[in-house]
GUMARLUM-193245 format. One record per atom (N, C-alpha, C): x, y, z; atom name; residue in one letter; chain; residue number from 1. Coordinates in nm, 3 decimals. Example, Ala and Ser with C-alpha at 12.3 -4.5 7.8 and 13.67 -1.06 7.14 Angstrom:
% residues 2
1.319, -0.569, 0.780, N, A, A, 1 .
1.230, -0.450, 0.780, CA, A, A, 1 .
1.320, -0.330, 0.780, C, A, A, 1 .
1.285, -0.225, 0.708, N, S, A, 2 .
1.367, -0.106, 0.714, CA, S, A, 2 .
1.290, 0.003, 0.787, C, S, A, 2 .
***
This chain:
% residues 110
-5.430, 0.975, 3.196, N, M, A, 1 .
-5.567, 0.997, 3.369, CA, M, A, 1 .
-5.693, 0.990, 3.300, C, M, A, 1 .
-5.781, 0.901, 3.367, N, A, A, 2 .
-5.938, 0.866, 3.272, CA, A, A, 2 .
-5.997, 0.987, 3.392, C, A, A, 2 .
-6.116, 1.008, 3.312, N, I, A, 3 .
-6.192, 1.133, 3.460, CA, I, A, 3 .
-6.321, 1.038, 3.438, C, I, A, 3 .
-6.390, 1.017, 3.559, N, Q, A, 4 .
-6.525, 0.984, 3.542, CA, Q, A, 4 .
-6.643, 1.103, 3.621, C, Q, A, 4 .
-6.739, 1.028, 3.585, N, S, A, 5 .
-6.841, 1.097, 3.569, CA, S, A, 5 .
-6.870, 1.251, 3.693, C, S, A, 5 .
-6.854, 1.331, 3.656, N, G, A, 6 .
-6.865, 1.426, 3.758, CA, G, A, 6 .
-6.727, 1.508, 3.772, C, G, A, 6 .
-6.629, 1.463, 3.691, N, G, A, 7 .
-6.492, 1.571, 3.701, CA, G, A, 7 .
-6.424, 1.532, 3.769, C, G, A, 7 .
-6.429, 1.421, 3.820, N, S, A, 8 .
-6.284, 1.334, 3.916, CA, S, A, 8 .
-6.223, 1.243, 3.851, C, S, A, 8 .
-6.106, 1.276, 3.926, N, E, A, 9 .
-6.000, 1.144, 3.877, CA, E, A, 9 .
-6.033, 1.039, 3.922, C, E, A, 9 .
-5.965, 0.934, 3.794, N, G, A, 10 .
-6.067, 0.793, 3.857, CA, G, A, 10 .
-5.974, 0.712, 3.716, C, G, A, 10 .
-5.985, 0.538, 3.759, N, T, A, 11 .
-5.939, 0.479, 3.674, CA, T, A, 11 .
-6.041, 0.355, 3.588, C, T, A, 11 .
-6.177, 0.388, 3.687, N, G, A, 12 .
-6.267, 0.317, 3.676, CA, G, A, 12 .
-6.350, 0.289, 3.569, C, G, A, 12 .
-6.386, 0.253, 3.494, N, R, A, 13 .
-6.450, 0.278, 3.393, CA, R, A, 13 .
-6.625, 0.265, 3.452, C, R, A, 13 .
-6.669, 0.320, 3.394, N, T, A, 14 .
-6.868, 0.372, 3.391, CA, T, A, 14 .
-6.933, 0.397, 3.268, C, T, A, 14 .
-7.026, 0.371, 3.278, N, T, A, 15 .
-7.168, 0.357, 3.188, CA, T, A, 15 .
-7.178, 0.441, 3.067, C, T, A, 15 .
-7.167, 0.453, 2.923, N, L, A, 16 .
-7.247, 0.573, 2.869, CA, L, A, 16 .
-7.334, 0.680, 2.909, C, L, A, 16 .
-7.386, 0.585, 2.965, N, A, A, 17 .
-7.560, 0.691, 3.065, CA, A, A, 17 .
-7.476, 0.788, 3.169, C, A, A, 17 .
-7.412, 0.715, 3.257, N, K, A, 18 .
-7.360, 0.795, 3.359, CA, K, A, 18 .
-7.264, 0.872, 3.296, C, K, A, 18 .
-7.163, 0.913, 3.133, N, V, A, 19 .
-7.103, 0.998, 3.140, CA, V, A, 19 .
-7.199, 1.119, 3.118, C, V, A, 19 .
-7.275, 1.043, 3.030, N, L, A, 20 .
-7.349, 1.172, 2.974, CA, L, A, 20 .
-7.468, 1.245, 3.043, C, L, A, 20 .
-7.517, 1.188, 3.141, N, D, A, 21 .
-7.569, 1.237, 3.273, CA, D, A, 21 .
-7.449, 1.291, 3.336, C, D, A, 21 .
-7.387, 1.331, 3.335, N, G, A, 22 .
-7.255, 1.432, 3.418, CA, G, A, 22 .
-7.167, 1.494, 3.349, C, G, A, 22 .
-7.200, 1.475, 3.182, N, I, A, 23 .
-7.149, 1.530, 3.112, CA, I, A, 23 .
-7.137, 1.691, 3.084, C, I, A, 23 .
-7.215, 1.786, 3.140, N, D, A, 24 .
-7.172, 1.921, 3.168, CA, D, A, 24 .
-7.099, 1.916, 3.199, C, D, A, 24 .
-7.036, 1.878, 3.347, N, D, A, 25 .
-6.950, 1.865, 3.460, CA, D, A, 25 .
-6.803, 1.849, 3.450, C, D, A, 25 .
-6.825, 1.794, 3.237, N, L, A, 26 .
-6.655, 1.785, 3.215, CA, L, A, 26 .
-6.603, 1.854, 3.139, C, L, A, 26 .
-6.513, 1.868, 3.144, N, D, A, 27 .
-6.406, 1.958, 2.966, CA, D, A, 27 .
-6.417, 1.925, 2.877, C, D, A, 27 .
-6.446, 2.035, 2.777, N, D, A, 28 .
-6.463, 2.023, 2.667, CA, D, A, 28 .
-6.369, 1.942, 2.593, C, D, A, 28 .
-6.236, 1.932, 2.597, N, D, A, 29 .
-6.107, 1.904, 2.555, CA, D, A, 29 .
-6.096, 1.755, 2.592, C, D, A, 29 .
-6.218, 1.672, 2.626, N, L, A, 30 .
-6.187, 1.507, 2.676, CA, L, A, 30 .
-6.275, 1.468, 2.572, C, L, A, 30 .
-6.254, 1.297, 2.583, N, T, A, 31 .
-6.258, 1.265, 2.495, CA, T, A, 31 .
-6.377, 1.145, 2.497, C, T, A, 31 .
-6.487, 1.063, 2.429, N, I, A, 32 .
-6.544, 0.975, 2.493, CA, I, A, 32 .
-6.483, 0.858, 2.440, C, I, A, 32 .
-6.461, 0.721, 2.503, N, Y, A, 33 .
-6.454, 0.575, 2.432, CA, Y, A, 33 .
-6.544, 0.523, 2.490, C, Y, A, 33 .
-6.602, 0.408, 2.437, N, T, A, 34 .
-6.657, 0.349, 2.469, CA, T, A, 34 .
-6.644, 0.171, 2.418, C, T, A, 34 .
-6.751, 0.097, 2.437, N, S, A, 35 .
-6.725, -0.065, 2.378, CA, S, A, 35 .
-6.819, -0.026, 2.296, C, S, A, 35 .
-6.874, -0.134, 2.215, N, Y, A, 36 .
-6.950, -0.151, 2.106, CA, Y, A, 36 .
-6.982, -0.320, 2.091, C, Y, A, 36 .
-7.004, -0.387, 2.215, N, Q, A, 37 .
-6.997, -0.540, 2.164, CA, Q, A, 37 .
-7.136, -0.556, 2.252, C, Q, A, 37 .
-7.219, -0.597, 2.186, N, P, A, 38 .
-7.243, -0.623, 1.990, CA, P, A, 38 .
-7.264, -0.505, 1.937, C, P, A, 38 .
-7.343, -0.398, 2.060, N, K, A, 39 .
-7.327, -0.248, 1.991, CA, K, A, 39 .
-7.347, -0.138, 2.078, C, K, A, 39 .
-7.336, -0.025, 2.083, N, C, A, 40 .
-7.303, 0.048, 2.224, CA, C, A, 40 .
-7.434, 0.100, 2.245, C, C, A, 40 .
-7.460, 0.119, 2.360, N, D, A, 41 .
-7.597, 0.159, 2.435, CA, D, A, 41 .
-7.549, 0.252, 2.515, C, D, A, 41 .
-7.678, 0.254, 2.585, N, Q, A, 42 .
-7.646, 0.329, 2.751, CA, Q, A, 42 .
-7.605, 0.262, 2.874, C, Q, A, 42 .
-7.580, 0.132, 2.819, N, D, A, 43 .
-7.521, 0.059, 2.941, CA, D, A, 43 .
-7.365, 0.015, 2.909, C, D, A, 43 .
-7.373, 0.021, 2.792, N, S, A, 44 .
-7.199, 0.038, 2.728, CA, S, A, 44 .
-7.042, 0.101, 2.851, C, S, A, 44 .
-6.981, 0.003, 2.832, N, A, A, 45 .
-6.839, 0.028, 2.952, CA, A, A, 45 .
-6.802, 0.186, 2.871, C, A, A, 45 .
-6.758, 0.253, 2.953, N, A, A, 46 .
-6.695, 0.411, 2.897, CA, A, A, 46 .
-6.621, 0.472, 2.970, C, A, A, 46 .
-6.533, 0.555, 2.921, N, V, A, 47 .
-6.405, 0.611, 2.976, CA, V, A, 47 .
-6.399, 0.752, 2.925, C, V, A, 47 .
-6.397, 0.831, 2.987, N, V, A, 48 .
-6.342, 0.969, 2.945, CA, V, A, 48 .
-6.217, 1.012, 2.964, C, V, A, 48 .
-6.135, 1.066, 2.871, N, C, A, 49 .
-5.978, 1.116, 2.906, CA, C, A, 49 .
-5.967, 1.162, 2.812, C, C, A, 49 .
-5.827, 1.234, 2.852, N, F, A, 50 .
-5.783, 1.292, 2.718, CA, F, A, 50 .
-5.699, 1.216, 2.582, C, F, A, 50 .
-5.744, 1.265, 2.478, N, E, A, 51 .
-5.664, 1.192, 2.393, CA, E, A, 51 .
-5.539, 1.234, 2.305, C, E, A, 51 .
-5.449, 1.163, 2.333, N, P, A, 52 .
-5.311, 1.132, 2.302, CA, P, A, 52 .
-5.295, 1.248, 2.209, C, P, A, 52 .
-5.216, 1.339, 2.171, N, D, A, 53 .
-5.174, 1.425, 2.097, CA, D, A, 53 .
-5.140, 1.328, 1.965, C, D, A, 53 .
-5.095, 1.211, 1.939, N, D, A, 54 .
-5.046, 1.183, 1.818, CA, D, A, 54 .
-5.230, 1.108, 1.790, C, D, A, 54 .
-5.321, 1.114, 1.884, N, G, A, 55 .
-5.417, 1.051, 1.770, CA, G, A, 55 .
-5.459, 0.876, 1.823, C, G, A, 55 .
-5.340, 0.841, 1.922, N, S, A, 56 .
-5.351, 0.723, 1.960, CA, S, A, 56 .
-5.405, 0.681, 2.066, C, S, A, 56 .
-5.513, 0.543, 2.111, N, L, A, 57 .
-5.598, 0.548, 2.197, CA, L, A, 57 .
-5.490, 0.560, 2.327, C, L, A, 57 .
-5.606, 0.611, 2.400, N, P, A, 58 .
-5.495, 0.634, 2.563, CA, P, A, 58 .
-5.497, 0.521, 2.652, C, P, A, 58 .
-5.384, 0.477, 2.685, N, E, A, 59 .
-5.378, 0.404, 2.795, CA, E, A, 59 .
-5.557, 0.336, 2.848, C, E, A, 59 .
-5.608, 0.450, 2.916, N, E, A, 60 .
-5.712, 0.395, 2.978, CA, E, A, 60 .
-5.835, 0.359, 2.950, C, E, A, 60 .
-5.814, 0.336, 2.789, N, A, A, 61 .
-5.954, 0.346, 2.676, CA, A, A, 61 .
-5.904, 0.226, 2.645, C, A, A, 61 .
-5.784, 0.126, 2.669, N, A, A, 62 .
-5.770, 0.004, 2.678, CA, A, A, 62 .
-5.894, -0.085, 2.583, C, A, A, 62 .
-5.934, -0.130, 2.497, N, G, A, 63 .
-6.033, -0.209, 2.484, CA, G, A, 63 .
-6.173, -0.176, 2.425, C, G, A, 63 .
-6.178, 0.004, 2.414, N, L, A, 64 .
-6.302, 0.040, 2.376, CA, L, A, 64 .
-6.211, 0.122, 2.275, C, L, A, 64 .
-6.313, 0.203, 2.175, N, K, A, 65 .
-6.324, 0.267, 2.082, CA, K, A, 65 .
-6.397, 0.409, 2.119, C, K, A, 65 .
-6.355, 0.486, 1.955, N, Y, A, 66 .
-6.364, 0.608, 2.016, CA, Y, A, 66 .
-6.528, 0.616, 2.008, C, Y, A, 66 .
-6.568, 0.714, 2.053, N, L, A, 67 .
-6.725, 0.784, 2.004, CA, L, A, 67 .
-6.728, 0.904, 2.006, C, L, A, 67 .
-6.700, 1.015, 2.069, N, L, A, 68 .
-6.731, 1.150, 2.037, CA, L, A, 68 .
-6.647, 1.209, 2.137, C, L, A, 68 .
-6.585, 1.387, 2.114, N, E, A, 69 .
-6.515, 1.421, 2.185, CA, E, A, 69 .
-6.627, 1.500, 2.259, C, E, A, 69 .
-6.610, 1.553, 2.433, N, V, A, 70 .
-6.748, 1.553, 2.507, CA, V, A, 70 .
-6.809, 1.699, 2.442, C, V, A, 70 .
-6.713, 1.763, 2.384, N, H, A, 71 .
-6.797, 1.892, 2.300, CA, H, A, 71 .
-6.891, 1.866, 2.227, C, H, A, 71 .
-6.812, 1.802, 2.114, N, V, A, 72 .
-6.986, 1.755, 2.039, CA, V, A, 72 .
-7.057, 1.691, 2.103, C, V, A, 72 .
-7.051, 1.591, 2.223, N, A, A, 73 .
-7.153, 1.545, 2.256, CA, A, A, 73 .
-7.273, 1.624, 2.351, C, A, A, 73 .
-7.208, 1.743, 2.360, N, K, A, 74 .
-7.277, 1.866, 2.457, CA, K, A, 74 .
-7.341, 1.915, 2.361, C, K, A, 74 .
-7.307, 1.947, 2.221, N, A, A, 75 .
-7.383, 2.015, 2.139, CA, A, A, 75 .
-7.513, 1.906, 2.006, C, A, A, 75 .
-7.453, 1.755, 2.106, N, V, A, 76 .
-7.592, 1.712, 2.009, CA, V, A, 76 .
-7.661, 1.709, 2.095, C, V, A, 76 .
-7.669, 1.717, 2.252, N, I, A, 77 .
-7.798, 1.653, 2.353, CA, I, A, 77 .
-7.858, 1.831, 2.325, C, I, A, 77 .
-7.778, 1.947, 2.302, N, R, A, 78 .
-7.869, 2.051, 2.335, CA, R, A, 78 .
-7.934, 2.083, 2.210, C, R, A, 78 .
-7.872, 1.979, 2.099, N, V, A, 79 .
-7.979, 1.997, 1.944, CA, V, A, 79 .
-8.130, 1.917, 1.999, C, V, A, 79 .
-8.066, 1.809, 2.044, N, W, A, 80 .
-8.219, 1.755, 2.074, CA, W, A, 80 .
-8.285, 1.783, 2.158, C, W, A, 80 .
-8.233, 1.909, 2.269, N, R, A, 81 .
-8.322, 1.926, 2.355, CA, R, A, 81 .
-8.369, 2.059, 2.298, C, R, A, 81 .
-8.342, 2.132, 2.179, N, A, A, 82 .
-8.390, 2.219, 2.130, CA, A, A, 82 .
-8.480, 2.172, 1.977, C, A, A, 82 .
-8.438, 2.072, 1.914, N, W, A, 83 .
-8.596, 2.004, 1.880, CA, W, A, 83 .
-8.717, 1.983, 1.891, C, W, A, 83 .
-8.659, 1.935, 1.998, N, R, A, 84 .
-8.812, 1.850, 2.134, CA, R, A, 84 .
-8.871, 1.958, 2.245, C, R, A, 84 .
-8.866, 2.070, 2.136, N, K, A, 85 .
-8.931, 2.207, 2.268, CA, K, A, 85 .
-8.866, 2.223, 2.395, C, K, A, 85 .
-8.725, 2.236, 2.385, N, N, A, 86 .
-8.609, 2.206, 2.536, CA, N, A, 86 .
-8.680, 2.133, 2.620, C, N, A, 86 .
-8.719, 2.000, 2.601, N, A, A, 87 .
-8.754, 1.879, 2.681, CA, A, A, 87 .
-8.573, 1.831, 2.737, C, A, A, 87 .
-8.623, 1.856, 2.848, N, I, A, 88 .
-8.533, 1.725, 2.924, CA, I, A, 88 .
-8.505, 1.554, 2.878, C, I, A, 88 .
-8.398, 1.517, 2.825, N, P, A, 89 .
-8.406, 1.402, 2.735, CA, P, A, 89 .
-8.325, 1.339, 2.870, C, P, A, 89 .
-8.410, 1.153, 2.915, N, T, A, 90 .
-8.341, 1.130, 2.953, CA, T, A, 90 .
-8.237, 1.038, 2.946, C, T, A, 90 .
-8.167, 0.966, 3.047, N, S, A, 91 .
-8.044, 0.900, 2.993, CA, S, A, 91 .
-8.034, 0.844, 2.862, C, S, A, 91 .
-8.151, 0.709, 2.844, N, K, A, 92 .
-8.175, 0.625, 2.781, CA, K, A, 92 .
-8.158, 0.777, 2.585, C, K, A, 92 .
-8.205, 0.876, 2.602, N, E, A, 93 .
-8.228, 0.961, 2.495, CA, E, A, 93 .
-8.101, 1.051, 2.464, C, E, A, 93 .
-8.049, 1.060, 2.563, N, K, A, 94 .
-7.920, 1.095, 2.561, CA, K, A, 94 .
-7.831, 1.036, 2.495, C, K, A, 94 .
-7.810, 0.878, 2.522, N, C, A, 95 .
-7.723, 0.784, 2.467, CA, C, A, 95 .
-7.754, 0.767, 2.340, C, C, A, 95 .
-7.910, 0.726, 2.289, N, D, A, 96 .
-7.966, 0.725, 2.183, CA, D, A, 96 .
-7.943, 0.852, 2.045, C, D, A, 96 .
-7.943, 1.004, 2.148, N, A, A, 97 .
-7.861, 1.088, 2.027, CA, A, A, 97 .
-7.770, 1.086, 1.997, C, A, A, 97 .
-7.697, 1.093, 2.124, N, V, A, 98 .
-7.533, 1.066, 2.061, CA, V, A, 98 .
-7.444, 0.972, 2.011, C, V, A, 98 .
-7.523, 0.832, 2.039, N, I, A, 99 .
-7.462, 0.708, 1.931, CA, I, A, 99 .
-7.500, 0.751, 1.765, C, I, A, 99 .
-7.611, 0.777, 1.754, N, Y, A, 100 .
-7.730, 0.817, 1.625, CA, Y, A, 100 .
-7.579, 0.928, 1.571, C, Y, A, 100 .
-7.535, 1.018, 1.621, N, Y, A, 101 .
-7.495, 1.132, 1.595, CA, Y, A, 101 .
-7.322, 1.075, 1.564, C, Y, A, 101 .
-7.265, 0.964, 1.648, N, A, A, 102 .
-7.157, 0.947, 1.627, CA, A, A, 102 .
-7.160, 0.833, 1.479, C, A, A, 102 .
-7.216, 0.787, 1.479, N, T, A, 103 .
-7.311, 0.665, 1.343, CA, T, A, 103 .
-7.300, 0.741, 1.248, C, T, A, 103 .
-7.384, 0.820, 1.239, N, N, A, 104 .
-7.429, 0.881, 1.081, CA, N, A, 104 .
-7.405, 1.065, 1.067, C, N, A, 104 .
-7.293, 1.046, 1.158, N, D, A, 105 .
-7.269, 1.257, 1.152, CA, D, A, 105 .
-7.364, 1.320, 1.084, C, D, A, 105 .
-7.529, 1.313, 1.227, N, S, A, 106 .
-7.632, 1.346, 1.191, CA, S, A, 106 .
-7.699, 1.360, 1.365, C, S, A, 106 .
-7.796, 1.470, 1.367, N, Y, A, 107 .
-7.828, 1.488, 1.431, CA, Y, A, 107 .
-7.990, 1.382, 1.401, C, Y, A, 107 .
-7.966, 1.302, 1.586, N, L, A, 108 .
-8.145, 1.200, 1.558, CA, L, A, 108 .
-8.271, 1.286, 1.535, C, L, A, 108 .
-8.301, 1.210, 1.434, N, P, A, 109 .
-8.497, 1.323, 1.374, CA, P, A, 109 .
-8.585, 1.336, 1.491, C, P, A, 109 .
-8.689, 1.407, 1.458, N, V, A, 110 .
-8.760, 1.381, 1.572, CA, V, A, 110 .
-8.844, 1.335, 1.519, C, V, A, 110 .
***
């Protein structure tokens, strides 16, 4: 079962920007999968779904790669805001922060 931005069930893919714009409505136990062709950015195809217990790639995420768990992406966005005097990030800034964290295992510097 794939979850579209806004928490509704669906099978369609969306973009990473749309997923992150609706992240507050997503269950913390979900996982974000996205494309990396040739690199991951705000327009990359994305799907949010539950990771199988065996850690394999869910059927809904075929052709995509693991990015981060939803609860981690939420934390990354909270840290981005805190480090920038509680500024509201744009879609691109959310994506940049989450992708940076997924790639570097550290928060995007100010």
